[in-house]
Structure formats: structure tokens, C-alpha cells
VMD Tcl script that draws the C-alpha trace (Angstrom):
set ca {
  {-0.03 0.01 0.00}
  {1.60 3.28 -1.16}
  {-1.16 5.75 0.13}
  {-3.59 5.96 3.11}
  {-6.78 3.96 1.61}
  {-9.49 5.30 3.71}
  {-10.97 8.63 2.43}
  {-10.76 9.87 6.10}
  {-6.91 9.22 5.99}
  {-6.63 10.92 2.70}
  {-8.70 14.01 3.70}
  {-6.64 14.53 6.86}
  {-3.33 14.44 5.06}
  {-4.49 16.78 2.39}
  {-5.62 19.12 5.17}
  {-2.20 19.26 6.92}
  {-0.64 19.67 3.43}
  {-2.93 22.64 2.81}
  {-2.17 24.35 5.88}
  {1.76 23.94 5.64}
  {1.43 25.44 2.31}
  {0.28 28.65 3.93}
  {2.90 31.32 4.81}
  {0.59 32.31 7.82}
  {0.85 28.87 9.43}
  {4.30 29.16 10.75}
  {5.53 30.44 13.99}
  {8.44 32.64 12.44}
  {7.95 35.17 9.86}
  {7.37 33.69 6.14}
  {6.83 35.15 3.15}
  {6.21 32.37 0.67}
  {6.36 28.41 1.08}
  {7.79 26.11 -1.71}
  {6.53 22.54 -1.10}
  {8.30 19.19 -2.39}
  {6.80 15.69 -2.49}
  {8.60 12.51 -1.97}
  {7.61 9.03 -1.66}
  {7.36 9.06 2.16}
  {7.15 13.03 3.09}
  {6.31 16.50 2.43}
  {8.96 18.96 2.89}
  {7.82 22.69 2.99}
  {10.46 25.19 2.51}
  {9.33 28.36 4.40}
  {12.12 31.07 4.02}
  {15.02 30.16 6.18}
  {13.55 26.81 7.49}
  {12.59 23.36 5.99}
  {9.65 21.45 7.65}
  {9.18 17.82 6.91}
  {5.91 15.92 7.53}
  {5.93 12.21 7.21}
  {3.17 10.66 5.13}
  {1.04 7.75 6.68}
  {2.32 5.24 4.13}
  {3.36 1.76 4.50}
  {6.09 -0.02 2.34}
  {7.72 -3.35 2.64}
  {10.57 -1.36 4.30}
  {8.61 0.89 6.76}
  {5.35 1.54 8.35}
  {4.48 5.33 8.82}
  {0.63 4.96 9.39}
  {0.60 5.19 13.18}
  {1.12 8.72 14.54}
  {3.39 7.34 17.16}
  {5.62 5.62 14.66}
  {5.84 8.87 12.62}
  {7.07 10.47 15.65}
  {9.45 7.78 16.53}
  {11.26 8.19 13.18}
  {11.15 11.93 13.14}
  {13.28 11.99 16.42}
  {15.34 9.27 14.78}
  {15.87 11.53 11.84}
  {16.92 14.40 13.89}
  {19.26 11.95 15.90}
  {20.82 10.23 13.33}
  {21.32 13.44 11.03}
  {22.99 15.42 13.50}
  {26.23 13.24 13.13}
  {26.51 14.87 9.76}
  {24.55 17.79 10.01}
  {24.43 19.29 13.59}
  {23.72 22.60 12.77}
  {20.84 21.80 10.38}
  {18.51 19.38 12.13}
  {17.07 21.57 14.96}
  {14.03 19.60 16.57}
  {10.83 17.79 16.27}
  {7.70 19.98 16.72}
  {3.99 19.02 17.16}
  {1.40 19.64 14.80}
  {-1.78 20.44 16.81}
  {-5.52 20.52 16.53}
  {-6.67 23.79 18.20}
  {-9.61 24.00 20.56}
  {-11.38 25.87 17.70}
  {-10.54 22.98 15.34}
  {-7.90 24.73 13.28}
  {-4.55 23.51 12.96}
  {-1.32 24.92 14.46}
  {2.47 24.59 14.95}
  {3.63 24.01 18.58}
  {1.74 25.57 21.80}
  {-1.63 24.28 22.95}
  {-3.99 21.80 21.56}
  {-4.16 17.96 20.68}
  {-1.17 16.70 18.80}
  {-2.33 15.10 15.23}
  {1.12 14.77 13.75}
  {4.88 15.83 14.09}
  {7.18 17.92 11.77}
  {10.88 17.67 11.69}
  {12.39 21.45 11.64}
  {15.45 22.06 9.80}
  {17.55 25.08 8.90}
  {17.26 25.58 4.99}
  {20.26 25.35 3.10}
  {20.88 26.96 -0.17}
  {20.29 24.91 -3.26}
  {22.97 26.27 -5.11}
  {25.33 25.08 -2.48}
  {24.24 21.45 -2.79}
  {26.82 19.19 -4.40}
  {24.49 18.00 -7.25}
  {23.40 21.68 -8.11}
  {27.12 22.86 -8.11}
  {28.23 20.21 -10.48}
  {25.47 20.80 -12.76}
  {26.18 24.55 -12.78}
  {29.76 24.18 -12.92}
  {30.07 25.99 -9.58}
  {31.93 23.26 -7.59}
  {35.15 23.97 -6.62}
  {37.82 21.66 -5.43}
  {38.34 23.34 -2.26}
  {34.77 22.95 -1.33}
  {34.47 19.44 -2.54}
  {37.94 18.57 -0.58}
  {36.14 20.02 2.68}
  {33.14 18.10 2.36}
  {34.97 15.05 1.56}
  {36.98 15.64 4.61}
  {34.15 15.98 6.96}
  {32.72 12.69 5.43}
  {35.98 10.96 6.02}
  {36.32 12.20 9.61}
  {32.73 10.91 10.29}
  {33.79 7.40 9.18}
  {36.92 7.43 11.01}
  {34.86 8.63 14.31}
  {32.26 5.68 13.67}
  {32.67 2.67 15.90}
  {32.99 -0.83 14.10}
  {29.45 -2.43 13.94}
  {29.32 -6.39 14.46}
  {26.94 -7.93 12.13}
  {26.35 -11.50 11.44}
  {27.88 -12.62 8.13}
  {24.84 -14.41 6.85}
  {22.63 -11.13 7.74}
  {25.41 -9.01 5.83}
  {25.27 -10.80 2.83}
  {21.53 -11.27 2.95}
  {21.04 -7.48 2.23}
  {22.94 -7.52 -1.19}
  {20.92 -10.83 -2.12}
  {17.63 -9.22 -0.79}
  {18.11 -5.96 -2.98}
  {19.53 -7.68 -5.70}
  {16.45 -9.97 -5.96}
  {13.97 -6.99 -5.73}
  {16.09 -5.11 -8.40}
  {15.88 -8.48 -10.61}
  {12.34 -8.45 -10.23}
  {11.58 -5.01 -11.32}
  {14.20 -4.54 -13.89}
  {13.10 -7.54 -15.86}
  {9.46 -6.34 -15.74}
  {8.88 -5.50 -19.36}
  {6.19 -3.23 -18.56}
  {8.93 -0.59 -18.11}
  {10.43 -0.61 -21.47}
  {13.97 -1.80 -20.61}
  {15.70 -3.94 -22.93}
  {15.77 -7.55 -21.45}
  {19.33 -8.27 -22.15}
  {20.83 -5.38 -20.38}
  {19.42 -6.03 -16.99}
  {19.82 -9.61 -17.40}
  {23.53 -9.32 -18.03}
  {24.04 -6.97 -15.03}
  {22.03 -9.12 -12.44}
  {23.87 -12.09 -13.90}
  {27.28 -10.61 -13.18}
  {26.28 -9.60 -9.79}
  {24.76 -12.94 -8.84}
  {28.30 -14.62 -9.95}
  {30.17 -12.16 -7.75}
  {27.77 -12.90 -4.81}
  {28.25 -16.55 -5.25}
  {31.91 -17.11 -6.06}
  {33.66 -13.95 -4.37}
  {31.39 -13.53 -0.97}
  {34.66 -13.51 0.80}
  {35.74 -10.35 -0.88}
  {32.61 -8.81 -0.01}
  {32.85 -10.16 3.87}
  {36.55 -8.69 4.03}
  {35.45 -5.33 5.39}
  {33.01 -6.79 7.88}
  {35.83 -9.48 9.26}
  {38.40 -6.57 9.65}
  {35.95 -4.29 11.73}
  {35.52 -1.84 8.98}
  {31.74 -1.79 8.73}
  {30.06 1.12 10.33}
  {26.84 2.74 10.88}
  {26.94 5.17 7.97}
  {24.61 7.55 6.14}
  {22.86 5.10 3.97}
  {21.99 7.24 1.00}
  {25.01 9.34 0.33}
  {24.09 11.39 -2.84}
  {25.27 14.67 -4.29}
  {21.86 16.40 -3.45}
  {22.66 15.57 0.20}
  {25.98 16.92 0.57}
  {26.10 20.66 1.47}
  {29.47 22.39 0.30}
  {29.07 25.55 2.30}
  {30.63 26.40 5.78}
  {30.52 24.20 7.62}
  {30.09 21.20 5.21}
  {27.24 19.00 6.04}
  {25.47 15.99 4.76}
  {21.71 15.81 5.15}
  {18.70 13.51 4.71}
  {20.43 9.94 5.91}
  {18.46 6.88 5.78}
  {16.56 6.78 9.05}
  {13.97 4.07 8.81}
  {16.13 0.90 8.84}
  {19.35 0.68 10.57}
  {20.40 -2.46 8.54}
  {20.65 -0.56 5.32}
  {22.91 1.83 7.28}
  {25.55 -0.89 8.49}
  {28.11 -0.87 5.69}
  {31.39 -0.55 4.52}
  {32.24 3.11 4.12}
  {33.53 2.50 0.30}
  {30.20 1.15 -0.48}
  {28.73 4.73 0.00}
  {31.75 6.39 -1.51}
  {30.99 4.22 -4.69}
  {27.53 5.27 -4.78}
  {28.31 8.89 -4.38}
  {31.12 8.56 -7.08}
  {28.55 7.06 -9.33}
  {26.26 9.72 -8.77}
  {28.86 12.39 -9.16}
  {30.02 10.67 -12.55}
  {26.42 10.82 -13.95}
  {26.31 14.49 -13.22}
  {29.53 14.92 -15.14}
  {31.68 15.58 -12.07}
  {33.72 12.43 -11.82}
  {36.57 14.25 -10.27}
  {34.38 15.11 -7.30}
  {33.63 11.34 -6.50}
  {37.47 10.86 -7.07}
  {38.40 13.36 -4.16}
  {35.90 11.62 -1.74}
  {37.41 8.28 -2.58}
  {40.99 9.50 -1.87}
  {39.88 11.45 1.21}
  {38.26 8.16 2.57}
  {41.25 6.19 1.54}
  {43.78 8.36 3.40}
  {41.50 8.62 6.62}
  {40.51 4.96 6.98}
  {44.02 3.73 5.95}
  {42.78 1.67 3.46}
  {41.54 1.37 -0.10}
  {39.01 -1.14 -1.49}
  {40.05 -3.66 -3.77}
  {38.89 -2.74 -7.52}
  {36.75 -5.62 -7.89}
  {34.66 -4.67 -4.79}
  {34.61 -1.10 -5.65}
  {33.12 -2.12 -8.99}
  {30.76 -4.44 -7.53}
  {29.56 -1.73 -5.21}
  {29.02 0.63 -8.09}
  {26.91 -1.80 -10.30}
  {24.94 -3.00 -7.19}
  {24.01 0.61 -6.06}
  {23.12 1.85 -9.72}
  {20.77 -1.31 -10.19}
  {19.29 -0.06 -6.76}
  {18.74 3.32 -8.09}
  {17.32 2.17 -11.30}
  {14.83 0.12 -9.42}
  {13.95 2.81 -7.03}
  {13.40 5.19 -10.36}
  {11.06 2.82 -11.60}
  {9.32 2.43 -8.53}
  {7.84 5.86 -8.81}
  {5.81 4.75 -11.90}
  {4.13 2.34 -9.64}
  {2.48 4.86 -7.48}
  {-1.34 5.57 -8.37}
  {-0.47 9.26 -9.50}
  {3.09 9.28 -10.41}
  {4.93 12.49 -10.26}
  {6.73 13.59 -13.37}
  {6.32 10.22 -15.00}
  {8.39 11.04 -18.10}
  {11.49 11.28 -16.36}
  {11.92 7.89 -14.23}
  {12.08 5.48 -17.23}
  {15.14 7.50 -18.70}
  {16.84 7.95 -15.45}
  {16.31 4.08 -14.84}
  {18.09 3.61 -18.26}
  {20.92 5.96 -17.10}
  {21.60 3.81 -13.80}
  {21.05 0.70 -15.71}
  {24.03 1.86 -18.24}
  {26.16 2.82 -15.27}
  {25.62 -0.78 -13.69}
  {26.38 -2.25 -17.05}
  {29.73 -0.09 -17.32}
  {30.71 -1.18 -13.57}
  {30.01 -4.69 -14.56}
  {32.07 -4.58 -17.70}
  {35.08 -3.30 -15.31}
  {34.19 -6.25 -12.80}
  {34.45 -8.85 -15.52}
  {37.63 -7.60 -16.89}
  {39.53 -7.23 -13.54}
  {41.46 -10.31 -12.37}
  {40.32 -11.99 -9.17}
  {41.88 -10.72 -5.95}
  {42.35 -7.49 -7.42}
}
mol new
graphics top color blue
foreach p $ca { graphics top sphere $p radius 0.5 }
foreach p [lrange $ca 0 end-1] q [lrange $ca 1 end] { graphics top cylinder $p $q radius 0.2 }
display resetview
């Protein structure tokens, strides 16, 4: 179920969204509000602040239908994101029903939902926008890369059962196989088949290479969704919007996240930026991932992004439907290129 099914739940969400669209709803002076909808949330950009409302939705990986669960994950979002963006994530604020029946933010009334309040960051200083506009500088990217590398070096090793660690890759790859092989999306059958087959072979024959970071104590609780649109190049640098709803997906080798970020930077024409993040992490952590493992991480994450792009088309009312299939093709092409490298590299390298 992707959206609330009862008319009451739909009407309640629509009322909250309409209220948060209005500049007069906020406790601070506000001239205008820009709203952005995602799979799981609405974000309202109100002058110097951003306010996030979680949708009452359920997916296989999360369930936000109960208000108490939305509150819990709002609090988790603030706690986890303060690791990499301490000055951005401010607090969790109640959304209330006043005595007169109107909605309000904070103060007296019956709590009907919860909002994450954040400091708004300039869009032009996010890494994706800066790469697209050609304004990203090596100095700014190096500072952001140092911030991320310091986060990894300060993170404690996380014990994970080997079977559970491998199962995450197998499970996500199985989901990607199911979606990418679905002919309804217009993808050529041979492209996803070749990618998935290559990754299947790696998992079956080289599990030891995948487990090596875990066995050496290098798996940490990371960000979980390290993409250019989440990296702030201002002062101080920050990384926002970590994956808060599933801890198991945050327990990983830092170089899996770096491979993901580098792949995304490359698609934006900024391969040099991904290279800086890789070099800074390698120096800080005192190791560099084997090329075969890095290629696997890249292909695996590109498949995941292709799948999630197509998932937007499964919604009852997809947002911007024309952009998701071409985006999935770009990610699939990135996965195929990484698989070519993987097949060419000798074992153990």
C-alpha cells in the first residue's frame, strides 16, 4: 500500500498539506512556502527553515501509518542526521488541533502529527546543483570529503552476522531483478539480465571479498543514502537526509557509500568530485577497497537506483512520470559499465 486507503486518512493528510502550504501557518515570519513531495514525506521550504511531514504510508521497508511511529522516526531522523549535519537538524515540533478546530504548529492543543524542523540550506551549494552549474570548486569538495571521511573514522565498528550482511545484498538484488526484468517499463531484457547475472556470480563466488571489511572491523553505521543532493558545500560542510527508517541498511563498508556517491557524481559530469571523496576516505581510513569490490558496489547501487526510479511509476499518481524511465536507463547503463570493469579485473584485485 503506497497511500492511505481510507477517505478520512486522505482528507486528513490533504488538510495538513494545505495548512503547511500557507505562509501564515508558521511561528516565524514567512513570506512564501515552496512544497516538495517525496515517496514518504512532504517538505515545506518556508524562508529560512524547512519543515518535513511524514506521510502515513506503508512500504515493505517501513510503516508510517501510526502517529506514534511517525513521531519515533522524526526523532530518529534528527538524532541520526545530527551526526553529519549538527547545525541543520533543529528539533521535532508537534502539529496540533486547536480548540477551535484549526491546525497549529506548537503550543496548546491535541497533537495530530509531528514535523522535523531544519535550517534551510541554499540549493546552489548542494553538490548536485554545483556540479550541474559548474560552480563546484575543488576546495569546497575537498572540505566536504574531509567532513565525510572524519565521520567514518570516528564511527565505531558494528558487529553484523555474516549471513545477515550477505543477505542484504541478495535481497536487494532480488528486488532489482524483479523490477528491472518487468517488461512493462520498456527496458531491454538483455541489459538488466547481463548486469544481474554478473552480480549474482560475484555474490556466489566472491563472498569472501564482500565479507572482508566486516571481518576486519571496517563496517560502520553510515549515512545509508549518500548522494550529491545531500552534500552541502557551504561552511561548515554538512550531509543531510540520511536513511533513518532501517538501521540494517546503514550498516555497511564506508566504501560502498563512496562508490555510490562517485557513481552519482559521474552521472552529473563530476567524476573528479567522486575521486576526491574516494581519496580522502582512503587516506583517513588507511585502506583502499579492491577494484573488484568497488566495481561491485558501483553496479549494485546503480541497479538499486534504477529500481527505485521505476518504483515512482508504480504510484497511483506518479509525479513527473516522463523522467523516471530515462533515469532508470542511465542508472542501468552505469551498472553495465561497472560490470564490464568487474569482468575485466582479475580475481583478488
